[in-house]
KEKE-3310 file (N, C-alpha, C; in steps of 0.2 Angstrom, whole numbers, plus 5000, padded with zeros to 4 digits):
npx = (5054:5049:5058:5071:5068:5064:5075:5085:5080:5081:5094:5099:5094:5096:5109:5119:5111:5098:5096:5095:5084:5075:5075:5070:5057:5053:5053:5043:5032:5033:5030:5017:5011:5015:5016:5025:5034:5032:5031:5019:5018:5009:4993:4981:4963:4953:4952:4946:4945:4937:4929:4923:4920:4910:4901:4907:4912:4924:4937:4941:4958:4970:4985:4998:4996:4994:4985:4971:4966:4953:4948:4944:4945:4949:4958:4955:4965:4981:4989:5005:5016:5030:5042:5054:5068:5078:5091:5088:5080:5064:5052:5047:5034:5030:5019:5014:5007:4999:4992:4982:4976:4966:4967:4958:4961:4959:4946:4949:4961:4978:4995:5006:5011:5019:5027:5021:5013:5011:5001:5007:5020:5034:5030:5033:5046:5053:5060:5052:5053:5046:5045:5043:5040:5033:5023:5018:5007:5003:4990:4986:4974:4971:4964:4967:4970:4973:4964:4969:4981:4981:4969:4960:4963:4959:4945:4940:4941:4930:4923:4931:4934:4942:4943:4945:4948:4949:4960:4970:4980:4987:4991:5001:5002:5006:5016:5011:5016:5024:5012:5005:4997:4986:4977:4984:4982:4982:4991:4993:5005:4999:5002:4994:4994:5008:5012:5006:4991:4976:4962:4953:4954:4949:4936:4932:4933:4922:4911)
npy = (5173:5180:5173:5178:5192:5191:5185:5194:5205:5199:5196:5209:5213:5203:5198:5184:5173:5178:5180:5167:5163:5172:5168:5155:5159:5166:5156:5148:5157:5159:5145:5144:5154:5151:5138:5122:5120:5108:5099:5093:5081:5078:5070:5058:5059:5049:5032:5022:5009:5010:5000:4996:4983:4973:4960:4960:4951:4938:4934:4920:4914:4910:4903:4916:4931:4949:4956:4965:4964:4959:4966:4958:4958:4968:4977:4992:5006:5006:5015:5022:5031:5042:5050:5062:5073:5084:5091:5108:5108:5107:5094:5083:5074:5062:5053:5037:5025:5009:4994:4979:4966:4957:4951:4945:4935:4925:4914:4901:4888:4892:4893:4901:4917:4931:4945:4961:4976:4993:5007:5007:5006:4995:4984:4971:4961:4950:4940:4939:4948:4961:4979:4988:4990:4976:4960:4946:4934:4920:4912:4898:4893:4879:4863:4860:4871:4882:4893:4910:4916:4929:4934:4926:4928:4941:4941:4930:4912:4904:4913:4914:4908:4896:4898:4889:4884:4897:4909:4919:4933:4939:4953:4959:4971:4981:4994:5011:5022:5026:5028:5039:5036:5028:5015:5008:5006:4991:4978:4962:4949:4935:4919:4907:4894:4884:4874:4876:4876:4871:4873:4863:4862:4874:4873:4862:4867:4875:4868)
npz = (5093:5106:5114:5112:5116:5129:5134:5132:5140:5152:5154:5155:5167:5176:5174:5167:5173:5174:5161:5155:5163:5157:5144:5144:5149:5137:5128:5131:5129:5115:5111:5115:5107:5093:5092:5094:5084:5077:5063:5050:5039:5022:5024:5022:5023:5021:5022:5016:5004:4988:4976:4960:4955:4958:4953:4940:4925:4925:4914:4904:4900:4888:4882:4882:4889:4891:4903:4912:4929:4941:4955:4969:4983:4997:5010:5020:5018:5026:5038:5042:5053:5054:5064:5064:5069:5078:5088:5089:5079:5070:5075:5063:5055:5045:5034:5028:5017:5015:5008:5007:4995:4984:4968:4954:4940:4930:4925:4925:4928:4928:4922:4927:4934:4925:4922:4930:4929:4935:4934:4921:4924:4927:4940:4945:4940:4928:4936:4947:4956:4967:4964:4974:4992:5000:4998:4988:4983:4972:4966:4957:4953:4955:4959:4972:4979:4994:5005:5006:5018:5023:5020:5026:5040:5042:5038:5044:5045:5041:5032:5021:5006:4996:4983:4972:4955:4951:4946:4955:4962:4978:4985:4999:5011:5002:4997:4995:4991:4979:4970:4973:4984:4982:4975:4962:4943:4937:4927:4920:4916:4911:4910:4904:4898:4898:4890:4877:4868:4861:4849:4852:4866:4870:4866:4874:4886:4886:4884)
capx = (5055:5049:5064:5076:5066:5064:5082:5088:5078:5083:5102:5100:5091:5099:5115:5118:5105:5092:5095:5093:5077:5071:5075:5065:5050:5051:5051:5035:5027:5033:5026:5010:5008:5017:5016:5031:5039:5030:5028:5016:5017:5002:4989:4974:4957:4949:4957:4942:4946:4932:4930:4917:4920:4905:4897:4911:4914:4931:4938:4946:4963:4973:4992:5001:4992:4994:4977:4970:4963:4947:4949:4939:4945:4953:4958:4956:4973:4985:4993:5010:5019:5037:5043:5061:5070:5084:5092:5087:5076:5057:5050:5043:5030:5028:5014:5015:5001:5000:4985:4982:4971:4967:4965:4956:4965:4956:4941:4951:4967:4983:5002:5010:5010:5025:5028:5016:5013:5006:5001:5011:5027:5035:5030:5036:5050:5053:5063:5048:5054:5042:5049:5040:5039:5026:5023:5013:5006:5000:4985:4985:4967:4971:4959:4969:4973:4970:4962:4974:4981:4979:4961:4957:4964:4955:4938:4938:4942:4923:4922:4936:4934:4949:4943:4947:4946:4950:4968:4971:4985:4986:4996:5000:5005:5009:5018:5008:5020:5025:5006:5000:4994:4980:4977:4986:4979:4987:4990:4997:5006:4996:5004:4989:4996:5015:5014:5002:4984:4972:4955:4949:4956:4944:4929:4931:4931:4915:4905)
capy = (5180:5181:5170:5183:5198:5190:5183:5201:5208:5195:5198:5216:5215:5199:5194:5177:5169:5182:5179:5160:5162:5175:5164:5150:5161:5168:5150:5146:5161:5157:5139:5146:5158:5149:5131:5119:5118:5101:5100:5086:5080:5077:5064:5056:5059:5044:5027:5016:5008:5008:4997:4994:4977:4968:4957:4959:4944:4936:4930:4913:4916:4904:4905:4921:4937:4954:4958:4968:4960:4962:4966:4954:4959:4973:4980:4999:5008:5005:5021:5022:5037:5042:5057:5064:5078:5084:5098:5115:5107:5105:5087:5082:5068:5060:5047:5032:5020:5002:4990:4971:4966:4951:4952:4939:4935:4920:4909:4893:4887:4895:4890:4905:4925:4934:4953:4965:4983:4997:5013:5007:5005:4988:4983:4964:4959:4942:4936:4939:4953:4968:4985:4992:4985:4972:4953:4944:4927:4918:4906:4897:4890:4872:4860:4859:4877:4884:4900:4914:4917:4936:4935:4921:4932:4948:4940:4924:4906:4902:4917:4915:4903:4894:4900:4884:4885:4904:4911:4926:4935:4943:4958:4960:4977:4984:5001:5015:5029:5027:5028:5044:5033:5025:5008:5009:5002:4985:4974:4956:4945:4929:4912:4902:4887:4884:4869:4877:4875:4870:4875:4858:4864:4879:4870:4858:4871:4879:4862)
capz = (5094:5113:5117:5112:5119:5136:5136:5133:5146:5159:5155:5157:5174:5181:5171:5164:5175:5172:5154:5155:5164:5153:5138:5146:5149:5131:5124:5133:5126:5107:5110:5116:5101:5086:5093:5096:5079:5074:5056:5049:5031:5019:5027:5020:5027:5020:5021:5013:4997:4985:4969:4956:4951:4960:4947:4934:4923:4925:4908:4903:4896:4885:4880:4886:4887:4896:4905:4918:4934:4944:4962:4973:4990:4999:5016:5020:5018:5032:5039:5047:5054:5057:5066:5064:5071:5082:5092:5086:5072:5072:5073:5057:5055:5038:5034:5022:5017:5012:5007:5005:4991:4980:4961:4951:4934:4926:4928:4924:4931:4923:4924:4931:4932:4924:4924:4932:4928:4939:4931:4916:4926:4930:4947:4946:4935:4926:4941:4952:4962:4967:4964:4980:4997:5000:4996:4983:4983:4967:4966:4949:4952:4955:4963:4979:4982:5000:5007:5007:5026:5025:5019:5032:5046:5041:5037:5047:5041:5039:5027:5016:5001:4993:4976:4967:4949:4950:4947:4957:4966:4983:4987:5006:5013:4996:4999:4989:4990:4972:4967:4976:4990:4980:4971:4954:4939:4936:4922:4922:4911:4912:4907:4905:4896:4897:4885:4872:4868:4855:4848:4856:4873:4872:4865:4879:4892:4885:4885)
cpx = (5055:5055:5069:5074:5067:5071:5086:5087:5081:5091:5103:5098:5095:5105:5113:5112:5099:5091:5093:5086:5072:5070:5070:5058:5048:5049:5045:5030:5027:5029:5019:5006:5009:5017:5024:5036:5037:5027:5025:5016:5010:4999:4983:4969:4953:4953:4953:4944:4939:4933:4923:4916:4915:4901:4900:4912:4921:4932:4942:4952:4967:4980:4995:4998:4994:4987:4976:4966:4956:4948:4943:4939:4950:4953:4957:4964:4975:4989:4999:5014:5026:5039:5051:5062:5076:5085:5092:5083:5069:5056:5045:5040:5028:5023:5015:5009:5002:4992:4987:4976:4972:4964:4964:4959:4961:4951:4943:4958:4973:4990:5005:5008:5017:5026:5021:5017:5008:5007:5006:5018:5028:5035:5033:5040:5049:5056:5058:5049:5050:5047:5048:5040:5033:5028:5018:5013:5002:4996:4983:4978:4966:4965:4961:4972:4969:4968:4969:4975:4979:4972:4957:4957:4960:4948:4936:4939:4935:4921:4926:4936:4941:4949:4946:4944:4947:4957:4967:4978:4983:4992:4995:5005:5009:5010:5015:5011:5022:5018:5001:4995:4986:4982:4979:4982:4984:4985:4995:4999:5004:4999:4999:4991:5004:5017:5009:4995:4981:4965:4950:4949:4950:4937:4927:4929:4924:4909:4904)
cpy = (5182:5178:5175:5189:5196:5188:5190:5205:5205:5196:5205:5217:5210:5195:5188:5173:5172:5180:5172:5160:5166:5172:5158:5153:5163:5162:5148:5150:5160:5151:5141:5149:5154:5141:5128:5117:5111:5102:5092:5086:5079:5070:5064:5056:5053:5038:5021:5016:5006:5005:4996:4988:4971:4967:4957:4952:4944:4931:4923:4915:4909:4907:4910:4928:4942:4957:4962:4963:4963:4961:4963:4955:4964:4975:4988:5000:5008:5011:5020:5029:5037:5049:5057:5071:5079:5090:5103:5114:5105:5097:5087:5075:5067:5054:5043:5027:5014:4999:4983:4971:4960:4953:4946:4940:4931:4916:4902:4893:4889:4891:4894:4913:4927:4941:4956:4972:4987:5004:5013:5006:4998:4988:4976:4962:4951:4938:4935:4944:4960:4973:4990:4987:4982:4965:4952:4937:4925:4912:4904:4894:4883:4870:4859:4865:4878:4891:4904:4916:4924:4937:4932:4925:4938:4946:4934:4918:4904:4906:4918:4908:4902:4897:4895:4885:4892:4906:4918:4927:4939:4947:4959:4966:4980:4991:5005:5021:5031:5029:5033:5041:5031:5018:5010:5005:4996:4981:4968:4952:4937:4923:4907:4895:4887:4879:4870:4875:4874:4872:4870:4860:4869:4877:4866:4862:4875:4874:4861)
cpz = (5102:5117:5117:5115:5126:5138:5136:5138:5152:5160:5157:5164:5179:5179:5168:5167:5174:5165:5153:5157:5160:5146:5138:5146:5142:5127:5125:5129:5118:5107:5110:5110:5094:5086:5094:5091:5076:5068:5054:5041:5029:5023:5024:5025:5027:5018:5018:5006:4993:4977:4966:4953:4953:4954:4940:4932:4923:4919:4909:4898:4894:4882:4885:4884:4893:4897:4911:4923:4936:4952:4966:4980:4992:5007:5015:5020:5025:5033:5044:5047:5056:5058:5067:5067:5075:5085:5087:5079:5074:5071:5067:5056:5048:5039:5027:5023:5013:5012:5005:5001:4987:4973:4957:4944:4928:4929:4927:4927:4925:4926:4929:4929:4931:4927:4926:4931:4932:4936:4925:4918:4928:4937:4949:4940:4933:4931:4947:4958:4961:4968:4970:4986:4997:4998:4992:4983:4976:4968:4960:4948:4952:4959:4970:4982:4989:5000:5008:5015:5027:5025:5025:5038:5046:5042:5041:5043:5037:5033:5022:5011:4998:4985:4971:4961:4947:4951:4949:4961:4972:4985:4995:5008:5007:4997:4993:4988:4983:4967:4970:4981:4988:4976:4964:4950:4936:4930:4923:4916:4913:4908:4908:4904:4893:4891:4878:4873:4861:4854:4852:4864:4874:4871:4871:4885:4893:4886:4892)
residu = (UNK:UNK:UNK:UNK:UNK:UNK:UNK:UNK:UNK:UNK:UNK:UNK:UNK:UNK:UNK:UNK:UNK:UNK:UNK:UNK:UNK:UNK:UNK:UNK:UNK:UNK:UNK:UNK:UNK:UNK:UNK:UNK:UNK:UNK:UNK:UNK:UNK:UNK:UNK:UNK:UNK:UNK:UNK:UNK:UNK:UNK:UNK:UNK:UNK:UNK:UNK:UNK:UNK:UNK:UNK:UNK:UNK:UNK:UNK:UNK:UNK:UNK:UNK:UNK:UNK:UNK:UNK:UNK:UNK:UNK:UNK:UNK:UNK:UNK:UNK:UNK:UNK:UNK:UNK:UNK:UNK:UNK:UNK:UNK:UNK:UNK:UNK:UNK:UNK:UNK:UNK:UNK:UNK:UNK:UNK:UNK:UNK:UNK:UNK:UNK:UNK:UNK:UNK:UNK:UNK:UNK:UNK:UNK:UNK:UNK:UNK:UNK:UNK:UNK:UNK:UNK:UNK:UNK:UNK:UNK:UNK:UNK:UNK:UNK:UNK:UNK:UNK:UNK:UNK:UNK:UNK:UNK:UNK:UNK:UNK:UNK:UNK:UNK:UNK:UNK:UNK:UNK:UNK:UNK:UNK:UNK:UNK:UNK:UNK:UNK:UNK:UNK:UNK:UNK:UNK:UNK:UNK:UNK:UNK:UNK:UNK:UNK:UNK:UNK:UNK:UNK:UNK:UNK:UNK:UNK:UNK:UNK:UNK:UNK:UNK:UNK:UNK:UNK:UNK:UNK:UNK:UNK:UNK:UNK:UNK:UNK:UNK:UNK:UNK:UNK:UNK:UNK:UNK:UNK:UNK:UNK:UNK:UNK:UNK:UNK:UNK:UNK:UNK:UNK:UNK:UNK:UNK)
# end
């Protein structure tokens, strides 16, 4: 408003040059009163990820099952911002969030992991494709598996076990935009035995 008023006064008193100077002065007044037109989108105030899985038992699975997992490690949420705008338009800053975390699936080696669902929606298809940005690594619990590189980088190699005998997956920089910027409830299609199993296999694992 001040831009228009000062511009009109400047034009009346000093012609085109006075109008330009008046508009510039009015713009400064507008910015001081109502800001520079920078719009910010919703932003989280708390980035810490809290879980209650400490001490939870991790099941042994046989055959093919759809099961929930147990979060055993996580980073805080990672925030990224992007500002857009242009001539005669206010700058708009939007925020997005991602997270890296590990989910234990079985306390015995498995063959592979199939589909994954997040909040009941397909997150990973049969072809192994994630439906949102991010990467995923599968550790089947074999006796020669190595520590995950992301966990090792965050925690230090000396504080990062290989979790041999434990089947788990690691999500790296999983985009949370589709999940209201929170960790979704996950379920996994665990293919524990691709060649079948018998009662003797189960009894043998228990002994």
